[in-house]
Biopython code that builds the backbone (N, CA, C, O; Angstrom):
import numpy as np
from Bio.PDB.StructureBuilder import StructureBuilder

atoms = [
    (1, "MET", "N", (13.759, -24.212, 1.393)),
    (1, "MET", "CA", (13.471, -22.983, 0.687)),
    (1, "MET", "C", (12.011, -22.593, 0.927)),
    (1, "MET", "O", (11.106, -23.395, 0.696)),
    (2, "GLU", "N", (11.790, -21.393, 1.377)),
    (2, "GLU", "CA", (10.439, -20.914, 1.596)),
    (2, "GLU", "C", (9.852, -20.421, 0.295)),
    (2, "GLU", "O", (10.431, -19.549, -0.353)),
    (3, "ILE", "N", (8.728, -20.955, -0.096)),
    (3, "ILE", "CA", (8.113, -20.621, -1.370)),
    (3, "ILE", "C", (7.116, -19.483, -1.212)),
    (3, "ILE", "O", (6.940, -18.683, -2.131)),
    (4, "TYR", "N", (6.468, -19.402, -0.068)),
    (4, "TYR", "CA", (5.358, -18.477, 0.095)),
    (4, "TYR", "C", (5.421, -17.875, 1.486)),
    (4, "TYR", "O", (5.678, -18.586, 2.458)),
    (5, "ASN", "N", (5.190, -16.583, 1.593)),
    (5, "ASN", "CA", (5.045, -15.980, 2.907)),
    (5, "ASN", "C", (4.034, -14.821, 2.811)),
    (5, "ASN", "O", (3.656, -14.395, 1.719)),
    (6, "ASP", "N", (3.619, -14.339, 3.954)),
    (6, "ASP", "CA", (2.597, -13.288, 4.005)),
    (6, "ASP", "C", (3.056, -12.015, 3.304)),
    (6, "ASP", "O", (2.244, -11.330, 2.683)),
    (7, "SER", "N", (4.332, -11.690, 3.392)),
    (7, "SER", "CA", (4.854, -10.480, 2.759)),
    (7, "SER", "C", (4.665, -10.579, 1.229)),
    (7, "SER", "O", (4.233, -9.620, 0.591)),
    (8, "ASP", "N", (4.992, -11.741, 0.657)),
    (8, "ASP", "CA", (4.779, -11.946, -0.765)),
    (8, "ASP", "C", (3.312, -11.807, -1.127)),
    (8, "ASP", "O", (2.965, -11.183, -2.130)),
    (9, "ASN", "N", (2.457, -12.391, -0.307)),
    (9, "ASN", "CA", (1.023, -12.312, -0.556)),
    (9, "ASN", "C", (0.548, -10.868, -0.578)),
    (9, "ASN", "O", (-0.213, -10.482, -1.464)),
    (10, "ASP", "N", (0.990, -10.059, 0.393)),
    (10, "ASP", "CA", (0.629, -8.637, 0.420)),
    (10, "ASP", "C", (1.086, -7.946, -0.858)),
    (10, "ASP", "O", (0.343, -7.150, -1.431)),
    (11, "ARG", "N", (2.291, -8.240, -1.305)),
    (11, "ARG", "CA", (2.840, -7.595, -2.492)),
    (11, "ARG", "C", (2.027, -7.928, -3.714)),
    (11, "ARG", "O", (1.632, -7.043, -4.473)),
    (12, "TYR", "N", (1.777, -9.206, -3.902)),
    (12, "TYR", "CA", (1.070, -9.622, -5.129)),
    (12, "TYR", "C", (-0.405, -9.246, -5.078)),
    (12, "TYR", "O", (-0.998, -8.964, -6.119)),
    (13, "THR", "N", (-1.006, -9.234, -3.909)),
    (13, "THR", "CA", (-2.383, -8.750, -3.775)),
    (13, "THR", "C", (-2.420, -7.283, -4.129)),
    (13, "THR", "O", (-3.348, -6.835, -4.802)),
    (14, "ALA", "N", (-1.434, -6.525, -3.693)),
    (14, "ALA", "CA", (-1.370, -5.091, -3.994)),
    (14, "ALA", "C", (-1.284, -4.856, -5.505)),
    (14, "ALA", "O", (-1.914, -3.939, -6.030)),
    (15, "PHE", "N", (-0.514, -5.676, -6.188)),
    (15, "PHE", "CA", (-0.373, -5.528, -7.640)),
    (15, "PHE", "C", (-1.597, -6.009, -8.411)),
    (15, "PHE", "O", (-1.739, -5.693, -9.593)),
    (16, "ALA", "N", (-2.477, -6.760, -7.773)),
    (16, "ALA", "CA", (-3.622, -7.341, -8.473)),
    (16, "ALA", "C", (-4.648, -6.312, -8.918)),
    (16, "ALA", "O", (-5.437, -6.581, -9.824)),
    (17, "ASN", "N", (-4.652, -5.146, -8.300)),
    (17, "ASN", "CA", (-5.653, -4.139, -8.601)),
    (17, "ASN", "C", (-5.149, -3.141, -9.634)),
    (17, "ASN", "O", (-4.065, -2.588, -9.453)),
    (18, "PRO", "N", (-5.891, -2.889, -10.709)),
    (18, "PRO", "CA", (-5.416, -1.976, -11.751)),
    (18, "PRO", "C", (-5.216, -0.539, -11.253)),
    (18, "PRO", "O", (-4.338, 0.167, -11.750)),
    (19, "CYS", "N", (-6.006, -0.108, -10.297)),
    (19, "CYS", "CA", (-5.857, 1.234, -9.754)),
    (19, "CYS", "C", (-4.503, 1.346, -9.035)),
    (19, "CYS", "O", (-3.798, 2.343, -9.190)),
    (20, "ARG", "N", (-4.149, 0.335, -8.261)),
    (20, "ARG", "CA", (-2.867, 0.357, -7.535)),
    (20, "ARG", "C", (-1.706, 0.263, -8.520)),
    (20, "ARG", "O", (-0.666, 0.886, -8.306)),
    (21, "ARG", "N", (-1.867, -0.508, -9.595)),
    (21, "ARG", "CA", (-0.775, -0.547, -10.600)),
    (21, "ARG", "C", (-0.601, 0.806, -11.241)),
    (21, "ARG", "O", (0.526, 1.206, -11.533)),
    (22, "LYS", "N", (-1.696, 1.532, -11.472)),
    (22, "LYS", "CA", (-1.583, 2.877, -12.049)),
    (22, "LYS", "C", (-0.899, 3.827, -11.057)),
    (22, "LYS", "O", (-0.091, 4.662, -11.466)),
    (23, "ILE", "N", (-1.209, 3.712, -9.771)),
    (23, "ILE", "CA", (-0.540, 4.533, -8.753)),
    (23, "ILE", "C", (0.951, 4.240, -8.780)),
    (23, "ILE", "O", (1.758, 5.169, -8.744)),
    (24, "ILE", "N", (1.332, 2.978, -8.841)),
    (24, "ILE", "CA", (2.753, 2.597, -8.900)),
    (24, "ILE", "C", (3.388, 3.261, -10.115)),
    (24, "ILE", "O", (4.488, 3.803, -10.020)),
    (25, "GLY", "N", (2.714, 3.223, -11.237)),
    (25, "GLY", "CA", (3.229, 3.862, -12.449)),
    (25, "GLY", "C", (3.408, 5.356, -12.293)),
    (25, "GLY", "O", (4.386, 5.922, -12.780)),
    (26, "LEU", "N", (2.461, 6.002, -11.611)),
    (26, "LEU", "CA", (2.570, 7.465, -11.390)),
    (26, "LEU", "C", (3.769, 7.814, -10.491)),
    (26, "LEU", "O", (4.409, 8.853, -10.650)),
    (27, "LEU", "N", (4.044, 6.915, -9.550)),
    (27, "LEU", "CA", (5.150, 7.176, -8.608)),
    (27, "LEU", "C", (6.521, 6.725, -9.143)),
    (27, "LEU", "O", (7.538, 6.819, -8.455)),
    (28, "LYS", "N", (6.513, 6.248, -10.356)),
    (28, "LYS", "CA", (7.752, 5.717, -10.945)),
    (28, "LYS", "C", (8.858, 6.770, -11.009)),
    (28, "LYS", "O", (10.023, 6.453, -10.770)),
    (29, "TRP", "N", (8.513, 8.005, -11.325)),
    (29, "TRP", "CA", (9.533, 9.026, -11.536)),
    (29, "TRP", "C", (9.543, 10.144, -10.496)),
    (29, "TRP", "O", (10.496, 10.920, -10.425)),
    (30, "GLN", "N", (8.483, 10.225, -9.688)),
    (30, "GLN", "CA", (8.454, 11.318, -8.699)),
    (30, "GLN", "C", (7.500, 10.979, -7.572)),
    (30, "GLN", "O", (6.628, 10.121, -7.709)),
    (31, "GLY", "N", (7.686, 11.676, -6.439)),
    (31, "GLY", "CA", (6.785, 11.525, -5.329)),
    (31, "GLY", "C", (5.566, 12.416, -5.528)),
    (31, "GLY", "O", (5.665, 13.496, -6.110)),
    (32, "LEU", "N", (4.421, 11.958, -5.044)),
    (32, "LEU", "CA", (3.183, 12.708, -5.189)),
    (32, "LEU", "C", (2.353, 12.636, -3.925)),
    (32, "LEU", "O", (2.428, 11.664, -3.173)),
    (33, "SER", "N", (1.557, 13.675, -3.693)),
    (33, "SER", "CA", (0.610, 13.669, -2.584)),
    (33, "SER", "C", (-0.661, 12.941, -2.980)),
    (33, "SER", "O", (-0.866, 12.637, -4.155)),
    (34, "VAL", "N", (-1.516, 12.661, -2.002)),
    (34, "VAL", "CA", (-2.774, 11.990, -2.290)),
    (34, "VAL", "C", (-3.605, 12.822, -3.263)),
    (34, "VAL", "O", (-4.193, 12.274, -4.195)),
    (35, "SER", "N", (-3.660, 14.139, -3.057)),
    (35, "SER", "CA", (-4.466, 14.982, -3.947)),
    (35, "SER", "C", (-3.893, 14.996, -5.371)),
    (35, "SER", "O", (-4.650, 15.030, -6.341)),
    (36, "GLU", "N", (-2.574, 14.971, -5.499)),
    (36, "GLU", "CA", (-1.976, 14.897, -6.834)),
    (36, "GLU", "C", (-2.290, 13.559, -7.497)),
    (36, "GLU", "O", (-2.614, 13.516, -8.684)),
    (37, "ILE", "N", (-2.198, 12.497, -6.758)),
    (37, "ILE", "CA", (-2.527, 11.174, -7.302)),
    (37, "ILE", "C", (-3.997, 11.130, -7.704)),
    (37, "ILE", "O", (-4.341, 10.629, -8.775)),
    (38, "SER", "N", (-4.860, 11.658, -6.838)),
    (38, "SER", "CA", (-6.324, 11.640, -7.103)),
    (38, "SER", "C", (-6.687, 12.328, -8.394)),
    (38, "SER", "O", (-7.678, 11.970, -9.029)),
    (39, "SER", "N", (-5.904, 13.311, -8.795)),
    (39, "SER", "CA", (-6.227, 14.077, -10.011)),
    (39, "SER", "C", (-6.153, 13.192, -11.286)),
    (39, "SER", "O", (-6.651, 13.586, -12.341)),
    (40, "PHE", "N", (-5.549, 12.035, -11.183)),
    (40, "PHE", "CA", (-5.421, 11.118, -12.327)),
    (40, "PHE", "C", (-6.546, 10.071, -12.381)),
    (40, "PHE", "O", (-6.577, 9.230, -13.279)),
    (41, "PHE", "N", (-7.479, 10.137, -11.397)),
    (41, "PHE", "CA", (-8.512, 9.093, -11.271)),
    (41, "PHE", "C", (-9.897, 9.726, -11.204)),
    (41, "PHE", "O", (-10.045, 10.910, -10.904)),
    (42, "ASP", "N", (-10.896, 8.916, -11.487)),
    (42, "ASP", "CA", (-12.285, 9.313, -11.355)),
    (42, "ASP", "C", (-12.911, 8.674, -10.124)),
    (42, "ASP", "O", (-14.109, 8.394, -10.105)),
    (43, "ILE", "N", (-12.088, 8.442, -9.083)),
    (43, "ILE", "CA", (-12.603, 7.916, -7.822)),
    (43, "ILE", "C", (-12.246, 8.887, -6.711)),
    (43, "ILE", "O", (-11.411, 9.772, -6.899)),
    (44, "SER", "N", (-12.866, 8.728, -5.568)),
    (44, "SER", "CA", (-12.704, 9.685, -4.473)),
    (44, "SER", "C", (-11.300, 9.628, -3.861)),
    (44, "SER", "O", (-10.590, 8.627, -3.954)),
    (45, "GLN", "N", (-10.941, 10.735, -3.239)),
    (45, "GLN", "CA", (-9.647, 10.802, -2.560)),
    (45, "GLN", "C", (-9.554, 9.764, -1.416)),
    (45, "GLN", "O", (-8.492, 9.170, -1.233)),
    (46, "PRO", "N", (-10.640, 9.530, -0.641)),
    (46, "PRO", "CA", (-10.547, 8.475, 0.365)),
    (46, "PRO", "C", (-10.294, 7.086, -0.243)),
    (46, "PRO", "O", (-9.635, 6.253, 0.378)),
    (47, "SER", "N", (-10.800, 6.841, -1.421)),
    (47, "SER", "CA", (-10.523, 5.547, -2.096)),
    (47, "SER", "C", (-9.041, 5.465, -2.468)),
    (47, "SER", "O", (-8.417, 4.416, -2.309)),
    (48, "ILE", "N", (-8.487, 6.561, -2.959)),
    (48, "ILE", "CA", (-7.057, 6.579, -3.294)),
    (48, "ILE", "C", (-6.239, 6.360, -2.015)),
    (48, "ILE", "O", (-5.250, 5.627, -2.026)),
    (49, "SER", "N", (-6.651, 6.992, -0.927)),
    (49, "SER", "CA", (-5.942, 6.810, 0.356)),
    (49, "SER", "C", (-5.972, 5.348, 0.790)),
    (49, "SER", "O", (-4.990, 4.847, 1.339)),
    (50, "ARG", "N", (-7.085, 4.661, 0.551)),
    (50, "ARG", "CA", (-7.195, 3.240, 0.910)),
    (50, "ARG", "C", (-6.229, 2.398, 0.030)),
    (50, "ARG", "O", (-5.575, 1.477, 0.519)),
    (51, "HIS", "N", (-6.163, 2.728, -1.233)),
    (51, "HIS", "CA", (-5.218, 2.013, -2.109)),
    (51, "HIS", "C", (-3.776, 2.273, -1.664)),
    (51, "HIS", "O", (-2.947, 1.364, -1.677)),
    (52, "LEU", "N", (-3.485, 3.502, -1.275)),
    (52, "LEU", "CA", (-2.146, 3.801, -0.792)),
    (52, "LEU", "C", (-1.839, 3.061, 0.500)),
    (52, "LEU", "O", (-0.703, 2.636, 0.710)),
    (53, "GLU", "N", (-2.826, 2.901, 1.363)),
    (53, "GLU", "CA", (-2.629, 2.149, 2.586)),
    (53, "GLU", "C", (-2.261, 0.692, 2.292)),
    (53, "GLU", "O", (-1.385, 0.119, 2.941)),
    (54, "ILE", "N", (-2.932, 0.112, 1.320)),
    (54, "ILE", "CA", (-2.610, -1.266, 0.917)),
    (54, "ILE", "C", (-1.192, -1.344, 0.372)),
    (54, "ILE", "O", (-0.459, -2.278, 0.697)),
    (55, "LEU", "N", (-0.791, -0.371, -0.460)),
    (55, "LEU", "CA", (0.562, -0.325, -1.010)),
    (55, "LEU", "C", (1.583, -0.101, 0.088)),
    (55, "LEU", "O", (2.670, -0.677, 0.035)),
    (56, "ARG", "N", (1.270, 0.713, 1.076)),
    (56, "ARG", "CA", (2.168, 0.933, 2.224)),
    (56, "ARG", "C", (2.331, -0.339, 3.027)),
    (56, "ARG", "O", (3.447, -0.712, 3.387)),
    (57, "ASN", "N", (1.213, -1.016, 3.312)),
    (57, "ASN", "CA", (1.272, -2.248, 4.099)),
    (57, "ASN", "C", (2.093, -3.316, 3.391)),
    (57, "ASN", "O", (2.730, -4.140, 4.047)),
    (58, "ALA", "N", (2.088, -3.313, 2.077)),
    (58, "ALA", "CA", (2.894, -4.248, 1.295)),
    (58, "ALA", "C", (4.323, -3.736, 1.121)),
    (58, "ALA", "O", (5.152, -4.398, 0.497)),
    (59, "LYS", "N", (4.604, -2.566, 1.670)),
    (59, "LYS", "CA", (5.933, -1.919, 1.604)),
    (59, "LYS", "C", (6.363, -1.558, 0.189)),
    (59, "LYS", "O", (7.555, -1.432, -0.093)),
    (60, "ILE", "N", (5.382, -1.391, -0.699)),
    (60, "ILE", "CA", (5.696, -1.016, -2.071)),
    (60, "ILE", "C", (5.858, 0.489, -2.180)),
    (60, "ILE", "O", (6.644, 0.967, -2.998)),
    (61, "VAL", "N", (5.123, 1.250, -1.365)),
    (61, "VAL", "CA", (5.315, 2.708, -1.311)),
    (61, "VAL", "C", (5.642, 3.113, 0.104)),
    (61, "VAL", "O", (5.300, 2.433, 1.072)),
    (62, "ILE", "N", (6.310, 4.235, 0.194)),
    (62, "ILE", "CA", (6.601, 4.838, 1.488)),
    (62, "ILE", "C", (6.114, 6.283, 1.452)),
    (62, "ILE", "O", (6.086, 6.911, 0.394)),
    (63, "GLY", "N", (5.736, 6.797, 2.600)),
    (63, "GLY", "CA", (5.269, 8.166, 2.694)),
    (63, "GLY", "C", (6.229, 9.003, 3.544)),
    (63, "GLY", "O", (6.726, 8.555, 4.577)),
    (64, "ARG", "N", (6.470, 10.214, 3.083)),
    (64, "ARG", "CA", (7.318, 11.139, 3.831)),
    (64, "ARG", "C", (6.553, 12.436, 4.029)),
    (64, "ARG", "O", (6.023, 13.011, 3.079)),
    (65, "ARG", "N", (6.501, 12.890, 5.276)),
    (65, "ARG", "CA", (5.776, 14.106, 5.582)),
    (65, "ARG", "C", (6.520, 15.315, 5.049)),
    (65, "ARG", "O", (7.722, 15.478, 5.258)),
    (66, "ARG", "N", (5.765, 16.163, 4.348)),
    (66, "ARG", "CA", (6.284, 17.434, 3.847)),
    (66, "ARG", "C", (5.241, 18.490, 4.221)),
    (66, "ARG", "O", (4.219, 18.632, 3.549)),
    (67, "GLY", "N", (5.513, 19.230, 5.305)),
    (67, "GLY", "CA", (4.536, 20.181, 5.800)),
    (67, "GLY", "C", (3.318, 19.428, 6.304)),
    (67, "GLY", "O", (3.429, 18.526, 7.134)),
    (68, "ASN", "N", (2.138, 19.815, 5.785)),
    (68, "ASN", "CA", (0.914, 19.128, 6.227)),
    (68, "ASN", "C", (0.491, 18.028, 5.275)),
    (68, "ASN", "O", (-0.619, 17.510, 5.396)),
    (69, "GLN", "N", (1.348, 17.655, 4.326)),
    (69, "GLN", "CA", (1.048, 16.602, 3.363)),
    (69, "GLN", "C", (1.991, 15.428, 3.547)),
    (69, "GLN", "O", (3.082, 15.564, 4.100)),
    (70, "ILE", "N", (1.552, 14.282, 3.076)),
    (70, "ILE", "CA", (2.432, 13.128, 2.975)),
    (70, "ILE", "C", (2.687, 12.908, 1.494)),
    (70, "ILE", "O", (1.750, 12.799, 0.703)),
    (71, "ILE", "N", (3.947, 12.844, 1.128)),
    (71, "ILE", "CA", (4.344, 12.607, -0.239)),
    (71, "ILE", "C", (4.713, 11.132, -0.343)),
    (71, "ILE", "O", (5.495, 10.625, 0.461)),
    (72, "TYR", "N", (4.150, 10.446, -1.332)),
    (72, "TYR", "CA", (4.368, 9.021, -1.508)),
    (72, "TYR", "C", (5.407, 8.766, -2.599)),
    (72, "TYR", "O", (5.417, 9.419, -3.643)),
    (73, "PHE", "N", (6.273, 7.803, -2.325)),
    (73, "PHE", "CA", (7.342, 7.389, -3.244)),
    (73, "PHE", "C", (7.338, 5.872, -3.352)),
    (73, "PHE", "O", (6.892, 5.179, -2.438)),
    (74, "LEU", "N", (7.833, 5.362, -4.465)),
    (74, "LEU", "CA", (8.053, 3.932, -4.580)),
    (74, "LEU", "C", (9.183, 3.510, -3.655)),
    (74, "LEU", "O", (10.179, 4.221, -3.529)),
    (75, "ASN", "N", (9.040, 2.382, -3.021)),
    (75, "ASN", "CA", (10.111, 1.800, -2.229)),
    (75, "ASN", "C", (10.964, 0.983, -3.195)),
    (75, "ASN", "O", (10.653, -0.171, -3.490)),
    (76, "LEU", "N", (12.031, 1.588, -3.679)),
    (76, "LEU", "CA", (12.814, 0.963, -4.743)),
    (76, "LEU", "C", (13.473, -0.353, -4.316)),
    (76, "LEU", "O", (13.699, -1.231, -5.149)),
    (77, "THR", "N", (13.779, -0.491, -3.034)),
    (77, "THR", "CA", (14.360, -1.739, -2.562)),
    (77, "THR", "C", (13.370, -2.888, -2.756)),
    (77, "THR", "O", (13.738, -3.947, -3.264)),
    (78, "VAL", "N", (12.138, -2.682, -2.359)),
    (78, "VAL", "CA", (11.120, -3.732, -2.534)),
    (78, "VAL", "C", (10.835, -3.974, -4.011)),
    (78, "VAL", "O", (10.670, -5.119, -4.433)),
    (79, "MET", "N", (10.778, -2.906, -4.794)),
    (79, "MET", "CA", (10.517, -3.071, -6.217)),
    (79, "MET", "C", (11.632, -3.900, -6.875)),
    (79, "MET", "O", (11.360, -4.705, -7.767)),
    (80, "GLU", "N", (12.851, -3.711, -6.449)),
    (80, "GLU", "CA", (13.978, -4.503, -6.969)),
    (80, "GLU", "C", (13.834, -5.968, -6.552)),
    (80, "GLU", "O", (14.108, -6.863, -7.352)),
    (81, "GLU", "N", (13.411, -6.224, -5.320)),
    (81, "GLU", "CA", (13.179, -7.591, -4.868)),
    (81, "GLU", "C", (12.104, -8.264, -5.718)),
    (81, "GLU", "O", (12.259, -9.415, -6.127)),
    (82, "ILE", "N", (11.023, -7.550, -5.978)),
    (82, "ILE", "CA", (9.942, -8.102, -6.790)),
    (82, "ILE", "C", (10.429, -8.387, -8.202)),
    (82, "ILE", "O", (10.061, -9.401, -8.796)),
    (83, "ARG", "N", (11.252, -7.503, -8.738)),
    (83, "ARG", "CA", (11.793, -7.705, -10.078)),
    (83, "ARG", "C", (12.572, -9.018, -10.160)),
    (83, "ARG", "O", (12.416, -9.786, -11.110)),
    (84, "PHE", "N", (13.413, -9.265, -9.152)),
    (84, "PHE", "CA", (14.204, -10.503, -9.135)),
    (84, "PHE", "C", (13.321, -11.729, -8.921)),
    (84, "PHE", "O", (13.568, -12.788, -9.499)),
    (85, "GLU", "N", (12.285, -11.581, -8.082)),
    (85, "GLU", "CA", (11.367, -12.704, -7.906)),
    (85, "GLU", "C", (10.681, -13.059, -9.222)),
    (85, "GLU", "O", (10.521, -14.235, -9.546)),
    (86, "LEU", "N", (10.287, -12.064, -9.958)),
    (86, "LEU", "CA", (9.643, -12.309, -11.259)),
    (86, "LEU", "C", (10.620, -12.895, -12.277)),
    (86, "LEU", "O", (10.253, -13.766, -13.065)),
    (87, "LEU", "N", (11.866, -12.414, -12.259)),
    (87, "LEU", "CA", (12.880, -12.992, -13.148)),
    (87, "LEU", "C", (13.057, -14.477, -12.836)),
    (87, "LEU", "O", (13.140, -15.299, -13.749)),
    (88, "ASP", "N", (13.113, -14.822, -11.546)),
    (88, "ASP", "CA", (13.251, -16.223, -11.155)),
    (88, "ASP", "C", (12.046, -17.018, -11.594)),
    (88, "ASP", "O", (12.181, -18.146, -12.068)),
    (89, "LEU", "N", (10.871, -16.444, -11.442)),
    (89, "LEU", "CA", (9.639, -17.150, -11.811)),
    (89, "LEU", "C", (9.586, -17.489, -13.282)),
    (89, "LEU", "O", (9.127, -18.568, -13.659)),
    (90, "PHE", "N", (10.057, -16.570, -14.126)),
    (90, "PHE", "CA", (9.972, -16.761, -15.564)),
    (90, "PHE", "C", (11.285, -17.197, -16.205)),
    (90, "PHE", "O", (11.399, -17.246, -17.429)),
    (91, "SER", "N", (12.264, -17.508, -15.380)),
    (91, "SER", "CA", (13.542, -17.972, -15.893)),
    (91, "SER", "C", (13.376, -19.344, -16.529)),
    (91, "SER", "O", (12.731, -20.224, -15.960)),
    (92, "THR", "N", (13.961, -19.524, -17.714)),
    (92, "THR", "CA", (13.868, -20.815, -18.374)),
    (92, "THR", "C", (15.116, -21.652, -18.225)),
    (92, "THR", "O", (15.101, -22.851, -18.506)),
    (93, "GLY", "N", (16.208, -21.028, -17.782)),
    (93, "GLY", "CA", (17.468, -21.742, -17.687)),
    (93, "GLY", "C", (17.641, -22.519, -16.384)),
    (93, "GLY", "O", (18.630, -23.232, -16.217)),
    (94, "GLY", "N", (16.691, -22.388, -15.461)),
    (94, "GLY", "CA", (16.789, -23.112, -14.227)),
    (94, "GLY", "C", (17.728, -22.469, -13.223)),
    (94, "GLY", "O", (17.897, -22.986, -12.119)),
    (95, "GLU", "N", (18.342, -21.348, -13.588)),
    (95, "GLU", "CA", (19.243, -20.657, -12.666)),
    (95, "GLU", "C", (18.493, -19.533, -11.974)),
    (95, "GLU", "O", (17.730, -18.794, -12.596)),
    (96, "ALA", "N", (18.726, -19.420, -10.676)),
    (96, "ALA", "CA", (18.106, -18.324, -9.928)),
    (96, "ALA", "C", (18.924, -17.068, -10.144)),
    (96, "ALA", "O", (20.152, -17.108, -10.222)),
    (97, "HIS", "N", (18.223, -15.957, -10.238)),
    (97, "HIS", "CA", (18.882, -14.650, -10.335)),
    (97, "HIS", "C", (18.970, -14.060, -8.946)),
    (97, "HIS", "O", (17.946, -13.886, -8.285)),
    (98, "GLU", "N", (20.126, -13.760, -8.504)),
    (98, "GLU", "CA", (20.323, -13.184, -7.177)),
    (98, "GLU", "C", (20.540, -11.686, -7.316)),
    (98, "GLU", "O", (21.212, -11.234, -8.243)),
    (99, "PRO", "N", (19.958, -10.900, -6.372)),
    (99, "PRO", "CA", (20.225, -9.449, -6.401)),
    (99, "PRO", "C", (21.699, -9.159, -6.195)),
    (99, "PRO", "O", (22.384, -9.848, -5.439)),
    (100, "VAL", "N", (22.162, -8.160, -6.859)),
    (100, "VAL", "CA", (23.569, -7.800, -6.779)),
    (100, "VAL", "C", (23.785, -6.843, -5.646)),
    (100, "VAL", "O", (24.914, -6.414, -5.408)),
]
sb = StructureBuilder()
sb.init_structure("model")
sb.init_model(0)
sb.init_chain("A")
sb.init_seg("    ")
for serial, (resi, resn, name, xyz) in enumerate(atoms, 1):
    if name == "N":
        sb.init_residue(resn, " ", resi, " ")
    sb.init_atom(name, np.array(xyz, "f"), 0.0, 1.0, " ", f" {name:<3s}", serial, name[0])
structure = sb.get_structure()
């Protein structure tokens, strides 16, 4: 059983930053552009773009081109995998939870 891999490291590193966690929360219900996301922060748009790049590399968010903008969405498949990993981590019954 593989306990650790680079993909997991990217995911958990991405979650380690409070700014990126807030971006994830903003994308929970809808897709947003960089400028829309930036309006919720007191940091520069290039900084938001860098956070989005880290989230993209971890496959937590995906971007879709709409005209001259990229709209960012949560990658629900990866979020579901993370959810099950966390359930397994905190499970007390010793049983692994498998995705359905």
